[in-house]
C-alpha positions as a LaTeX table, in Angstrom:
\begin{tabular}{lrrr}
\hline
Residue & $x$ (\AA) & $y$ (\AA) & $z$ (\AA) \\
\hline
Met1 & $-119.27$ & $-85.55$ & $-85.03$ \\
Ala2 & $-117.47$ & $-87.27$ & $-82.18$ \\
Gly3 & $-113.73$ & $-87.14$ & $-82.71$ \\
Gln4 & $-113.21$ & $-88.76$ & $-86.09$ \\
Phe5 & $-116.65$ & $-90.44$ & $-85.97$ \\
Phe6 & $-119.87$ & $-89.12$ & $-87.50$ \\
Phe7 & $-123.12$ & $-90.60$ & $-86.15$ \\
Val8 & $-126.41$ & $-90.35$ & $-88.06$ \\
Ser9 & $-129.88$ & $-91.87$ & $-88.00$ \\
Ala10 & $-132.32$ & $-92.66$ & $-90.78$ \\
Gly11 & $-134.77$ & $-89.79$ & $-90.30$ \\
Lys12 & $-138.26$ & $-89.71$ & $-91.85$ \\
Leu13 & $-139.64$ & $-92.80$ & $-93.56$ \\
Ser14 & $-142.26$ & $-93.30$ & $-96.24$ \\
Asn15 & $-144.25$ & $-96.03$ & $-94.42$ \\
Ala16 & $-144.85$ & $-97.88$ & $-97.69$ \\
Thr17 & $-143.35$ & $-101.39$ & $-97.88$ \\
Phe18 & $-140.49$ & $-102.75$ & $-95.79$ \\
Glu19 & $-138.20$ & $-102.53$ & $-98.82$ \\
Asp20 & $-139.24$ & $-98.91$ & $-99.44$ \\
Glu21 & $-138.48$ & $-98.00$ & $-95.84$ \\
Ala22 & $-135.12$ & $-99.79$ & $-95.93$ \\
Lys23 & $-134.18$ & $-97.93$ & $-99.13$ \\
Gln24 & $-135.42$ & $-94.61$ & $-97.72$ \\
Ser25 & $-133.38$ & $-95.12$ & $-94.56$ \\
Ile26 & $-130.19$ & $-95.62$ & $-96.54$ \\
Glu27 & $-131.00$ & $-92.74$ & $-98.92$ \\
Asn28 & $-131.58$ & $-90.45$ & $-95.92$ \\
Ile29 & $-128.25$ & $-91.48$ & $-94.39$ \\
Lys30 & $-126.54$ & $-91.08$ & $-97.77$ \\
Ser31 & $-127.84$ & $-87.49$ & $-98.06$ \\
Ile32 & $-126.68$ & $-86.61$ & $-94.55$ \\
Ile33 & $-123.19$ & $-87.98$ & $-94.97$ \\
Gln34 & $-122.78$ & $-86.47$ & $-98.45$ \\
Ala35 & $-123.58$ & $-83.07$ & $-96.95$ \\
Ala36 & $-120.66$ & $-83.71$ & $-94.58$ \\
Gly37 & $-118.35$ & $-84.56$ & $-97.49$ \\
Leu38 & $-118.54$ & $-88.32$ & $-96.98$ \\
Cys39 & $-119.93$ & $-91.24$ & $-99.01$ \\
Leu40 & $-121.40$ & $-94.68$ & $-98.34$ \\
Glu41 & $-117.96$ & $-96.24$ & $-98.73$ \\
Asp42 & $-116.86$ & $-94.26$ & $-95.66$ \\
Ile43 & $-119.35$ & $-96.09$ & $-93.41$ \\
Ile44 & $-117.58$ & $-98.60$ & $-91.18$ \\
Asn45 & $-120.49$ & $-99.87$ & $-89.07$ \\
Thr46 & $-124.29$ & $-99.90$ & $-89.11$ \\
Thr47 & $-126.92$ & $-100.92$ & $-86.61$ \\
Val48 & $-130.31$ & $-101.87$ & $-88.05$ \\
Phe49 & $-133.45$ & $-102.31$ & $-85.97$ \\
Ile50 & $-136.34$ & $-104.30$ & $-87.48$ \\
Thr51 & $-139.63$ & $-105.41$ & $-85.93$ \\
Asp52 & $-139.70$ & $-108.80$ & $-87.62$ \\
Ile53 & $-136.56$ & $-110.87$ & $-88.18$ \\
Ser54 & $-138.33$ & $-112.59$ & $-91.09$ \\
Phe55 & $-137.56$ & $-109.39$ & $-93.04$ \\
Phe56 & $-133.83$ & $-110.15$ & $-92.76$ \\
Asp57 & $-133.57$ & $-111.52$ & $-96.32$ \\
Lys58 & $-135.38$ & $-108.47$ & $-97.72$ \\
Leu59 & $-133.04$ & $-106.25$ & $-95.73$ \\
Asn60 & $-130.02$ & $-108.06$ & $-97.16$ \\
Glu61 & $-131.30$ & $-107.54$ & $-100.71$ \\
Val62 & $-131.66$ & $-103.78$ & $-100.19$ \\
Tyr63 & $-128.38$ & $-103.53$ & $-98.26$ \\
Ala64 & $-126.48$ & $-105.29$ & $-101.07$ \\
Thr65 & $-127.64$ & $-102.72$ & $-103.64$ \\
Tyr66 & $-126.07$ & $-99.91$ & $-101.60$ \\
Phe67 & $-123.02$ & $-101.83$ & $-100.37$ \\
Pro68 & $-122.15$ & $-104.25$ & $-103.22$ \\
Lys69 & $-118.46$ & $-104.55$ & $-102.29$ \\
Asn70 & $-116.86$ & $-104.53$ & $-98.86$ \\
Pro71 & $-120.02$ & $-103.68$ & $-96.89$ \\
Pro72 & $-119.57$ & $-102.13$ & $-93.46$ \\
Ser73 & $-119.92$ & $-104.37$ & $-90.42$ \\
Arg74 & $-123.54$ & $-104.60$ & $-89.37$ \\
Val75 & $-125.64$ & $-105.50$ & $-86.37$ \\
Val76 & $-129.32$ & $-106.32$ & $-86.97$ \\
Lys77 & $-131.62$ & $-106.35$ & $-83.94$ \\
Glu78 & $-135.24$ & $-107.41$ & $-83.75$ \\
Val79 & $-137.31$ & $-105.11$ & $-81.52$ \\
Ser80 & $-140.99$ & $-105.01$ & $-80.62$ \\
Lys81 & $-141.56$ & $-101.40$ & $-81.75$ \\
Leu82 & $-139.82$ & $-98.67$ & $-83.69$ \\
Ala83 & $-140.15$ & $-94.91$ & $-83.47$ \\
Lys84 & $-142.16$ & $-93.01$ & $-86.05$ \\
Ser85 & $-144.38$ & $-96.03$ & $-86.80$ \\
Ala86 & $-141.82$ & $-97.81$ & $-88.97$ \\
Arg87 & $-143.02$ & $-101.04$ & $-90.60$ \\
Arg88 & $-144.30$ & $-103.94$ & $-88.57$ \\
Asp89 & $-145.52$ & $-106.04$ & $-91.51$ \\
\hline
\end{tabular}
């Protein structure tokens, strides 16, 4: 918690498919914020790091299932590597 802001990260991932990891990331965040008395609708901004921008459409599909109305603002960045061996393909 920083003032009125609550910062979290995705935590452990399943290392299955990209979609599975995207879902697991959001589920992990959902669990953390629910424990703090918050919900997904309270999220105002997300930053997503992916290793291949060609996954952007898949990311959007997963994102839309969790944020169907009024999604938070989002930044998506392509990076060469991710911690904890997150998906590259």
